[in-house]
N, C-alpha and C positions, 0 to 999 in steps of 0.2 A: 817284384817282376820276375817273370819266369826267364830261365836259362841266360842269365847275365853273361857269363863267360862265353857262351856260344854267340851271343850277339856281338860282344866285343871283337870276337874273332872274324865274324862276317863283315863287319864294318871295316876292319883292318885289311882283310884280304880282298875286299871289294875294291879298295883304293889300289892295292897291288895289281889287281886285274887291269885297272884303267892305266896305271903307270907303265905296266909292261907291254901295253899295246894289244892285249887280248880282247879288249872290248872298246867300244866307243860309247860315250854318254851312259846311258842306263841299260845297255846291252848286256846279255848274259845274265847269270845268277848263280847263287851258291846256297848250299844248305848244310845243316849239321843235325844229326839226330841224338836224342838222349833216349837210349833204348830202355833204360830203367824206368823212366817216366812216360815213355810212349809220346814224346814230343819232338817236333821238328821246327828249328828256326830256319827261316829262309828270307832272303833278301826280298824287298817289296817291288811291285810292279812300277815302272816308269819313273823312278827316282834316281837321278844322276849319283854316282858313287861319291863324288866330292862333297855332296850335300847331306850324305846319309849319316845318322847317328844311331846309337843303340835303340832309341825309342821308336825308331822306323822299322826295325827288324820285326817280321810277323812270325808269331809261333802258332803252328798248326797241330792237331792231333793227326793220327795215322789215317784217319778217314777224310782229311782235307778241311775239317772245320777249324776256324780261327778261335784259337784259345786266348790270344793276346795280340794286340796291335791295332793301329788306327788306320792303316792303309791296306790295300788289297795285296795279297801275296803275289810273287812272281807269276807270270802267265804260264810258266813251265812247271808249276807246283805239281802236276800230275806226274810229269817225268821223274822229278825228285822222289815222289812218294812211292811210285812203281818200282824204281831202282831199289830204294831202301827196303821195300817189302820183299822183294825178290832175292836180295842179297844180304843176308845178316851178317856177312863179313865186313860190310862197308858202313861207314858212319858219315862220310862226307861226299857231296856231289858238287862238281864244279863244271858249269856250262860256258863255254867261251865262243866267240866269233873270231878267233885267231886268224889272220889273214891267210897264211899258208895252209893251215889245216883246213879252213873254209874253202880254199881253191881246191884242194884235192877232193873235198866233199862235194864241190860243184861239178867235178868231173865224174863223180860216182865211183871213185876208185877206193878199194881197200888199200891199206899200207901192208905189204907182204913183208917177209923176213929178209929185207934187203941190207938191214944193218942190225948189229946185235942189240942195240938199245930198244927195238921193237919189243924185246922180251920183258921190258917194264910193264907192258899190258898183257902179253901172251904171245902166241905163235904168230899172230898177225893183228892188225888193227881194222876191224871191218867197218864197212860203210852202211848204215841203215837206210832203208828206202825212204824216200820223201814222204812227209805228211805235214799239213799245215801246223805251224807253231801253236804251242798251248793246247794241242789236242791229246786226247787219250790215244789216239791212233799212233801219234809220234812216239809217246811213251811205250806203247806195245811194240812198235818197230824196233826201238832201241833195246828193249828188254829181250826181244826175240833173237838177237844177234850177239849180245855182249857175252853170253856164256859165263866163264870164270874170268874174263878179261877186265882190265881196268880202264879202257877207253873205247870209245866209239865215235866215228865220224857220223854226221847226219847229213844226208844228201841235200845239197843246195841251202844249207843252213850253217853248220858249225860243228863243234866238238863237245863231247861230254867225258869227263874223267871222275872216277871214283876211287876211293881208298878208305883205309881205316882211320885215317886222320886228315884234317883239312890241309896240313902242310904237305903231306905225301900226294894228295889229289892235286894240289897245285902244281907241284913238281912234275907230276905225269903230264899235266896240261902243257907246261913248259917244254917237256921233251918231245911230246907229240908235235908240237909246233915246229921245233928244230928238225925233226925227222921229216915232216911234211915239206919243209924248205929244201932239204938235201934230196928227197925223193923227186921233187918237181926238177931240180937241176940235173939230176941223173936222167930222168926220162926225156929231158930236152935234148940229151946226147945220144942216148941209146937205152937198151933194156939192161937193168941192173942184174947183177949176179946174186942170186939169192942163197941164203943159208939153208942147209937141208934140215928136215925135221928134227933129225938127231942133233945137229949143231945148235939150233934155236932151243931145243929142250935142255942141252947142257947149260946154256946161259940162264934160262929160266930157273933151273936147279941152283945155279950159283947165286942168283938174285933172292932165292927163298929165305936166306939168312938175314935179309934186310928188313927193317920195319916196314909194315904195310900201311 
């Protein structure tokens, strides 16, 4: 069996996505790449996380061909493969439908530098234009706005977080959901005070010593 450790991690974190409220049912998706082998383990399409086991995880090559697995890969496999191809610094992709992040995405808003924790992703967290789920256009839209960041909101859809490890990508998804809730609360009262480019750059620099 290919990518056993990665399969085990996807099953484990899939259940965490469900337990944390970041997804419902079989929503969202997760992937991990083995860059040495040129293979990607990804959650399957349409299977609830509570029923998922390592045999259900699909292994793709970088062209999207199934190398191992009896189920179809996530409908968002093009998003995962495009991000992994564009950003050799990342090894994990986590896509969620987290309620507050999705609410911000449905407003078409970026998350600006209103809180220092925005720096876990970059100077801001952009919102990519809408495209139908599972399309190359959606993948392209996300890739066009992510830059060197670690998170992107997807208009009228949800959130995608990336990192060098699955644990870190999951943490970023958690933080963006927290930031989205705070941002919505702030905007309900007024316009937030934003950190300057210099101030947010200082936070980014301070975060650089952390694992990615």
